[in-house]
N, C-alpha and C positions, 0 to 999 in steps of 0.2 A: 196354861198349856202343859202337856206332859209328853214324855217319851214313851212310845209304844214299842214293846219288844215283840217283834214278829219274826218268823223264820226268814232268812235271806235266801234268795234263789235267783240266779242270773236268768235262768229259763224256767219260769214257773210251770208246773204241771197243771194244765188248765182243762177242766171239763166244763164246757158251757152247758148250762141247764137246758131244759126242754125247748127253749126258744131258739136253740142253735146259735148261729152267728147273726141272726136277725135281731133287730131291736124289738123289744116287746112293749106294747102300750097298754097301760092299765089305769083307769081313772084319769085319763089325760096326762099321765106321767110316763115318759119314755125312759126305759132303763135296760141294762144288760147285767146279768149275774154271772160271776165266775166262781167256781168252787175250787179252792186251793188246797195244797197239802196241809195237814195238821188240823183239818176241820174248819179252816178259815173260809169265809165267803166275802166276796167284794161285789157290792151292788153299785154300779155306776149309773147316775141319773143325768139325763141329757136335756139341754135347753132346746128351744124351738128350732134352732139351726143345727141340731144334732151334734153339739159339742158338749162333752161331759162337764157339768158344773159342780158335781159333788160325788163323793164315793163314801158309802157306808160300809164299815168293816164290822163283821160279826164272827164269832167263833162258836160253832155248834149251837147256833140260834141266839147266843147272848151278844147284845150290843157291846161294841168296844169303842168305836170312834166314828164320827162323821167329819169328813175332810172336805172343805170347800176348795174347788179347783178354778183357777183363773187362766184363760188361754188368750193368746194373740194369734188368731188363725188356728193352726194345728200345733202350735208351740205352747207348752205349759210354762207360764211365766211366774206364777206364784200359787200358794196354797195357804189355808189357815185351818185352825182347829186342832193342830197337832204340832209338836216341836220339829220333828223330822219325818219327812215323807217316807213311808215304809218301802223297802226294795220291791216287795210284791206288787205294790201299786204302780211304781215306776215301770217295772217289767211288763205289767199288763197294759199300761198306757202305750208303751212302745210296741207291744204285740198288736194293739188296735191301730197302729200307724201314727200315733202322736209323737211329737218330739219334746224332750225336756229342755227348756230354755235357760236353766240356771245351773 
């Protein structure tokens, strides 16, 4: 595991890609993309019950991290693949209506 240095933002400036606030399905994968300050992009991938199960972090097209997300209902209970969950991921999850349970 490693610590990922990402900009901190209590209220991320979010521009949702062309799919708006709708979930986009491609090749049977459901995902939502958020473009963040500093060239970062968050791709949230959803399970069949439309709960995010992972987020992929990229910067200007370069892969940075893939973070597994583990929910109990709408509450995030755990994550893996990174030492500390980035603020922008937490803020975006809260923006989508999920709660952080730890």
